[in-house]
N, C-alpha and C positions, 0 to 999 in steps of 0.2 A: 838539431835546429837547422832550418833551411833559410838561407838568406836569398831574398828574391828582389829583383828590380822590376818594377811595373812600368812598362813603356807606354807613352802617350804619343799618338800620331803627330806628325809635323803639322797637319792641318789644325788639330786641336790646340797644339802649343801656340800656333800663330793666332788663332781666334782668341785664346785667353790672353795672350800678350797684348793684343789690340784692345781688349776690354779692360785690362788693368790700367792702361794709361800710364801716368807718372808714378803710381804707387810702386813700392818695392813688392817683390813677390811675397815676402812675409806679411806685409800690410794687406795686400790683396787677398791672400788666403785666410788670414785671421778674421777679416771683416765678413767673410762669407762662410767660414767653417768654425762655428763657435767652439767645437771640441778639439780644435787642432792642438797637438802637443807643443810644448815650449820649444824654442830653437835648441837644437843639439840634443834633445831627448831621443832616446833610442827605445823602440818598441820591438820586442822579440817574442816569438811564439814558436812552438813546435807545430809544424803544419802536417796535416794528414793528407793522404792521397786525394787529389782533386781540389784541395783547399786553395792552392795558388790560382787555379783557373777561376774559382768562385770569387776570389779577391779581385782578380782582373776584371771580371764581369761587373762586380759591384762598383769598382772605381770608374769604369767606363760609363755605367748608368748614372753615377753621381756627377761626373763631369758633364754628361749630356743634360742632366737636370739643372746644374749650375748655369750652363750656357743658356738654357731656355729661360731661367729666372732673370738673367741679366739683360735679356733683350727687351 
């Protein structure tokens, strides 16, 4: 099993923080990501070669899409 941290740019973090306003991060993400896991849930998976990069790419695309939807 591989544990991976997916990084988000400071620019993206700042933009999302501005968009979330007074909501907590939990509230902000839950209202926008219907399938978000419950707090403190752990998701594990055995990752094949290249899977980590695929996940990062998918997350980046999802964040870009979310930012566009919120404008």
